[in-house]
N, C-alpha and C positions, 0 to 999 in steps of 0.2 A: 459086847467092845472087841474083842481079842478073840478066833476062829485057829481051828486048829488047822486049821492047813497050811502053815507056814511059821517058822520060828520067831517066835515072842519079838526079839530083837528086831527081824525083817522090815515087820508086822506092827515096833516102833519110830522105823526112821521110814514109812511110811506118812502114819502119820504124818510130821515133821513132813515130810515129802509137799508132803498136802495141802499143812498150812501155809508154805512155804508161794503155792500153787495162788491158794488162795488170800491171799497176801497180804496173811496174820501178818506174816514179816516182811519187814522192809530192806529192803536195801541197809546193811549195818548193822542192824535190830540183834539183839543179844538174846537168843533163845533162852531159856527157863535150867536149870544146871540140871547134872545129870538128877542129882534125891532130892528134886523138884516135879519132873517127870514119876519117879518112882512113889512117888507123894502119892503124884496127883494119879497115876495108876494102876496102881495099886500094886505096882511089882515090886521087886528086888533091884538093888540101886548100880548092880552089873548088870545083869540084862540092860536098863536103857542107854547104862554110858554103850554096849555093845551096838543097840542101835543105833545112836549117835555118832559112836565111832564108822560104824558103817554109812550113814549119812555122807559125814567130812572125807571118808575113803572116795564113794562114791563123783563128791564139786570138785575135788580136787588132781582125778581122774580124770574128767569129765564125764563117765560112766553112761552110757543113751539108756537114757529112759527111766530119768531125774527131772526131765523137762521136757 
């Protein structure tokens, strides 16, 4: 599932972003917690948190490439 071409936290952000674009999450939906993502993907919770935070920053600053 994960590749060595990007940092793991970036890949987590990309996975969540892809789920948003597919309609898995609707406006107002709550995504899984950091610990839930970490357990599901079998990664460190800090890495999952960093990926989620990266996505939040992209959304808040409306950086190109998210949508």
